C-alpha positions as CSV (number, residue, x, y, z in Angstrom):
1,Q,134.0,199.3,128.6
2,V,131.6,198.8,125.7
3,Q,128.7,200.9,125.4
4,L,125.7,198.9,123.3
5,V,122.6,201.3,121.8
6,E,120.1,199.2,120.2
7,S,117.4,200.5,117.7
8,G,115.1,199.6,115.0
9,G,112.6,198.2,117.7
10,G,108.6,198.9,117.0
11,L,105.2,197.5,116.6
12,V,104.6,195.0,113.1
13,Q,102.1,193.2,111.9
14,A,102.6,189.4,112.1
15,G,104.4,188.7,108.8
16,G,106.2,191.7,108.5
17,S,110.1,192.3,109.4
18,L,112.2,193.8,111.4
19,R,115.7,195.1,111.4
20,L,117.1,195.4,114.9
21,S,121.4,197.4,115.1
22,C,123.7,197.6,118.0
23,A,125.6,200.2,117.8
24,A,128.8,199.8,119.9
25,S,131.4,202.2,121.1
26,G,134.0,202.5,123.6
27,R,136.5,199.1,123.8
28,I,137.5,197.6,120.3
29,F,134.0,195.6,119.3
30,S,135.4,193.9,116.7
31,N,137.4,191.5,118.9
32,Y,134.3,190.1,121.2
33,V,131.7,187.9,120.4
34,A,128.1,189.7,119.7
35,G,124.7,188.5,121.0
36,W,121.3,189.3,121.0
37,F,118.6,188.1,124.0
38,R,115.1,189.1,124.5
39,Q,112.7,188.7,127.5
40,A,108.9,188.7,126.9
41,P,106.3,189.7,129.6
42,G,106.8,187.5,132.6
43,K,109.4,185.4,130.9
44,E,113.6,184.9,131.6
45,R,115.5,186.6,129.3
46,E,116.7,184.5,126.5
47,F,119.2,184.0,124.1
48,V,118.1,184.5,120.6
49,A,121.7,184.8,118.4
50,A,124.9,185.2,118.2
51,I,128.1,185.8,116.3
52,S,131.3,185.3,116.7
53,W,133.9,188.9,116.9
54,S,135.2,187.7,113.1
55,G,131.7,187.5,111.9
56,G,132.5,183.8,110.7
57,S,130.1,181.9,112.6
58,M,127.0,182.7,113.7
59,E,124.0,180.5,116.0
60,V,120.1,181.2,116.6
61,V,118.0,179.3,118.4
62,D,116.0,177.3,116.9
63,S,112.7,179.0,117.5
64,V,113.7,181.6,115.0
65,K,115.7,179.4,112.6
66,G,114.9,180.2,109.3
67,R,113.6,183.4,110.3
68,F,116.1,185.8,112.1
69,T,119.5,186.5,111.0
70,I,122.7,187.7,112.6
71,S,125.5,189.9,111.2
72,R,128.1,192.0,111.7
73,D,130.1,194.8,110.3
74,N,133.3,196.1,112.1
75,A,133.6,198.4,110.3
76,K,131.0,200.4,112.0
77,N,131.5,198.9,115.5
78,T,127.6,197.4,114.5
79,V,125.5,194.1,115.0
80,Y,122.5,193.6,113.2
81,L,119.7,191.3,113.5
82,Q,117.2,190.9,110.8
83,M,114.1,189.8,111.5
84,N,111.5,188.3,109.0
85,S,108.1,186.5,109.1
86,L,108.1,187.7,112.4
87,K,105.5,186.0,115.1
88,P,102.7,187.6,118.0
89,E,105.2,185.2,120.7
90,D,108.5,187.1,118.9
91,T,106.8,190.0,121.3
92,A,109.6,191.1,123.6
93,I,112.2,193.6,124.6
94,Y,115.8,192.7,123.1
95,Y,118.8,193.0,124.1
96,C,122.0,193.5,122.5
97,A,125.5,191.7,124.1
98,A,129.2,191.9,123.8
99,D,131.4,188.8,125.5
100,G,133.6,189.6,128.3
101,Y,136.3,187.7,127.0
102,L,138.6,188.9,123.9
103,R,138.5,187.1,121.0
104,R,136.7,184.1,122.2
105,T,137.0,181.1,120.2
106,T,132.9,179.4,120.8
107,L,129.5,180.9,121.0
108,V,128.0,181.6,123.9
109,R,124.6,180.9,124.6
110,S,123.9,181.9,128.4
111,A,123.9,185.2,129.6
112,G,126.6,184.9,132.2
113,P,129.7,185.6,129.8
114,Y,128.0,188.9,128.5
115,A,129.5,191.5,130.4
116,Y,127.8,194.3,128.7
117,W,124.2,195.2,127.1
118,G,121.8,197.5,126.1
119,Q,119.1,199.1,127.3
120,G,116.7,197.3,125.0
121,T,114.5,198.2,122.2
122,Q,110.8,196.9,122.2
123,V,109.6,194.6,119.7
124,T,105.9,193.9,119.2
125,V,104.1,191.8,117.1
126,S,100.7,191.8,116.3
127,S,98.4,189.2,114.9
């Protein structure tokens, strides 16, 4: 089992920045791909970013490319999502997730393979 706890959400004006953190406990988190997803009111959960278990590979969805950066510190069992130049359309609940497959060699954008999820943290961007 992996337990995930997100933090860092809040209310920010458009153009501002936030850094989300996801602290993991349980199984050796450094062996698993980690991802961030978000869900806006009335919309389906969507992929935001993923990072390989080693931290050497990263992907972000096109809508946040150049603004959001995913990173991880395996020594601290923590994954981060740095969000800059925030827009009102970034408003959502952001979820951290961990892959269920040991040392997967590819990054996954669909939610299905992620076996562990945090409770979510609200990000609200005002215009």
